C-alpha positions in Angstrom: -34.9 -1.2 57.7 -35.6 1.5 55.1 -34.3 1.6 51.6 -33.4 4.8 49.8 -31.2 6.1 46.9 -27.8 7.7 47.4 -27.3 11.4 46.9 -26.8 12.5 43.3 -23.3 11.9 41.9 -22.5 15.7 41.9 -23.4 15.9 45.6 -21.5 12.7 46.5 -19.0 11.8 43.7 -17.1 9.2 45.8 -18.1 6.3 48.0 -15.9 4.3 50.3 -17.2 0.7 50.8 -16.1 -1.8 53.4 -17.6 -5.3 53.8 -17.7 -5.3 50.0 -18.3 -7.7 47.1 -18.5 -7.5 43.3 -21.5 -9.2 41.9 -22.3 -10.4 38.4 -26.0 -10.5 37.6 -27.7 -13.0 35.3 -27.7 -10.2 32.7 -23.9 -9.9 32.9 -23.7 -6.5 34.7 -21.2 -6.1 37.5 -22.1 -4.1 40.7 -20.3 -3.1 43.8 -22.1 -4.2 47.0 -21.0 -3.1 50.4 -21.3 -1.0 53.5 -20.8 2.8 53.0 -18.9 4.2 55.9 -20.0 7.8 55.4 -23.7 7.1 54.9 -23.7 4.2 57.4 -25.7 2.0 55.2 -25.6 -0.8 52.7 -25.1 0.2 49.1 -25.4 -1.2 45.6 -23.8 0.6 42.7 -25.0 1.1 39.2 -23.2 -1.0 36.6 -19.4 -1.0 36.9 -17.8 0.7 33.9 -14.1 0.7 34.9 -12.3 -1.1 37.7 -8.7 -1.2 38.8 -8.1 -4.3 40.9 -4.7 -3.0 42.1 -6.0 0.3 43.6 -9.5 -1.2 44.4 -11.1 1.8 42.7 -13.8 1.8 40.1 -16.2 4.0 38.2 -19.8 3.1 37.7 -22.4 4.0 35.0 -23.6 6.9 37.1 -20.1 8.4 37.2 -19.6 7.7 40.9 -16.1 6.6 42.0 -16.1 3.7 44.4 -13.1 2.8 46.6 -13.1 -0.6 48.3 -11.5 -0.9 51.7 -10.2 -4.2 53.1 -10.8 -7.7 51.8 -14.1 -8.8 50.2 -16.5 -10.0 52.9 -20.2 -10.1 53.8 -22.1 -7.3 55.5 -25.7 -7.7 56.7 -26.7 -4.1 55.7 -25.3 -4.6 52.2 -27.1 -7.9 51.8 -30.4 -6.3 52.8 -30.0 -3.6 50.2 -28.8 -6.1 47.6 -31.9 -8.3 48.1 -34.2 -5.3 47.6 -32.2 -4.0 44.6 -32.1 -7.4 43.0 -35.8 -7.9 43.4 -36.7 -4.4 42.0 -34.3 -5.0 39.0 -35.6 -8.5 38.2 -32.2 -10.2 39.0 -33.0 -13.9 39.3 -29.5 -15.1 39.9 -26.1 -13.7 40.5 -22.5 -14.7 41.5 -19.9 -13.2 43.7 -16.8 -12.4 41.6 -14.9 -9.9 43.7 -12.4 -12.4 45.2 -11.5 -13.8 41.8 -11.1 -10.4 40.2 -9.0 -9.0 43.0 -7.0 -12.0 44.3 -4.5 -12.3 41.5 -3.5 -8.6 41.8 -3.2 -8.8 45.6 -1.0 -11.9 45.3 1.3 -10.1 42.8 2.0 -7.3 45.3 2.9 -9.7 48.1 
C-alpha cells in the first residue's frame, strides 16, 4: 500500500475521519489518526493545536480542520499510515488518548 501526503491545506482545508483515534507521542504531541472518507485512505494529522471534544472538531498545526465521526475505533488503513509516519518521525512510543479525552463530554450529553 502506498504512502503519500494529503493535498495542501488551501486545497483541502477540512478532513472528515472515521475509525479515528487521538495519539500522544513520546514527545508529547497529539495527532488525529483515522480513515479519511473523501480520500479513501488512512491519515495522520500534524500536531493538534485546538480540539473541542463536544463537537469532535479540531485544528492542527497545518491549519487543517479535522472532524471526527463516530466513536474512536481502530482502522487498518489508519494503522498502516500511522506506523510509517511514526517510523519517519522517530516516534518510539505512543498512547491512545482519544477515548479518555472524548468520553467525559459524551457522557455529559447523555
